[in-house]
C-alpha positions in Angstrom: -33.1 7.6 -15.7 -30.8 7.5 -18.6 -27.6 8.9 -19.8 -27.5 13.2 -20.2 -27.4 14.8 -23.3 -23.8 15.6 -22.4 -22.9 12.2 -21.9 -23.4 11.2 -24.9 -21.7 14.1 -26.7 -18.8 12.8 -24.7 -19.1 9.7 -25.9 -19.0 10.4 -29.3 -15.7 12.2 -28.4 -14.4 9.4 -26.7 -15.4 6.7 -29.4 -14.1 8.6 -31.9 -10.5 8.9 -30.2 -10.7 5.3 -29.5 -11.6 4.4 -33.3 -8.7 6.6 -34.3 -6.3 4.7 -32.7 -7.8 1.1 -33.8 -9.4 0.4 -30.9 -11.6 -2.8 -31.4 -15.1 -4.3 -29.5 -16.4 -0.7 -28.7 -19.2 -1.1 -26.3 -21.3 1.6 -24.2 -23.3 0.9 -21.5 -26.4 3.2 -20.1 -25.2 2.4 -15.8 -27.6 5.4 -14.5 -29.6 3.1 -13.1 -27.5 1.0 -11.0 -24.6 4.0 -10.2 -25.1 7.5 -9.0 -21.4 8.8 -9.8 -21.7 8.7 -13.8 -23.9 8.1 -16.6 -21.7 5.6 -19.4 -19.4 3.0 -19.1 -17.3 3.0 -22.2 -15.4 -0.3 -22.9 -12.7 -0.8 -26.0 -10.0 -3.3 -26.5 -6.4 -2.3 -28.0 -4.2 -5.3 -28.9 -1.3 -5.1 -27.0 0.1 -2.8 -23.9 1.5 -0.4 -25.9 -2.2 0.0 -28.1 -4.1 0.2 -24.8 -1.7 3.1 -23.8 -2.2 4.9 -27.1 -5.7 4.8 -26.8 -6.2 5.7 -23.5 -4.1 9.3 -24.3 -5.8 9.7 -27.2 -9.2 9.7 -25.5 -7.6 11.8 -22.6 -6.3 14.1 -25.1 -9.1 15.0 -27.3 -11.6 15.0 -24.1 -9.6 17.6 -23.0 -10.1 19.3 -26.1 -13.4 19.0 -25.3 -13.1 20.9 -21.8 -13.0 17.6 -19.9 -10.5 16.8 -17.8 -10.0 13.4 -16.0 -11.2 13.4 -12.5 -9.1 10.0 -12.2 -7.0 7.6 -14.2 -5.6 4.1 -13.1 -3.2 1.4 -14.9 -0.9 4.0 -17.4 2.0 2.2 -16.4 0.9 -1.4 -17.2 -1.1 -0.8 -20.2 -3.3 -3.8 -19.5 -6.6 -2.1 -18.1 -6.6 1.8 -17.9 -9.7 3.5 -16.3 -10.0 6.8 -17.0 -12.8 8.6 -15.2 -14.4 12.0 -16.5 -17.6 11.7 -14.7 -19.9 11.8 -17.0 -18.3 8.5 -18.9 -15.9 5.9 -17.2 -13.6 4.6 -19.8 -12.2 1.2 -19.8 -9.6 0.5 -22.3 -8.9 -3.2 -21.8 -5.8 -5.5 -23.6 -7.6 -8.3 -25.4 -6.6 -11.0 -22.0 -8.1 -8.9 -19.7 -11.1 -7.9 -21.2 -11.9 -11.4 -21.7 -10.8 -12.3 -18.1 -12.7 -9.4 -16.3 -16.1 -9.8 -18.5 -17.2 -6.2 -17.7 -19.6 -6.6 -20.9 -21.0 -9.8 -18.8 -21.0 -8.0 -15.2 -23.0 -5.4 -16.6 -25.4 -7.1 -18.9 -28.6 -5.7 -16.9 -27.5 -2.2 -18.2 -28.9 -0.6 -21.7 -26.4 -0.5 -24.5 -25.6 3.0 -26.0 -25.2 3.3 -29.8 -21.4 4.2 -30.5 -20.9 6.4 -32.9 -18.5 7.6 -34.8 -17.8 11.2 -35.7 -17.0 11.1 -39.4 -13.4 12.5 -40.6 -13.8 15.5 -42.7 -12.4 15.0 -46.3 -9.7 17.3 -47.6 -10.6 20.0 -49.9 -9.6 19.2 -53.1 -7.4 22.3 -54.8 -9.5 24.6 -57.1 -7.1 24.8 -60.8 
């Protein structure tokens, strides 16, 4: 089984939001095989606690705009590892040190990687003269 089209659509929303707040090391994993409760794990890294919180806030805001509310959120106060569960997709936003320590990339390495695509930013229209 593979990630649903809706999951892939939402992955683009999550990745674009994370990119807007300078997230690094973005990885998406198709976890439909080993997990019955979600299709995609999205992993991203922030430089520090504030950046991790900012990335998570932006993801949550853009997902709500896309019509998907978080079912659960964990770790917001600490800003070290924030988990946002949207049903189709679970976003893990890590501080650099915690990303290395918990190494979810390695733990789930048998799952297929999904290419992460960032929606292009619309260019402002030039004023006509």
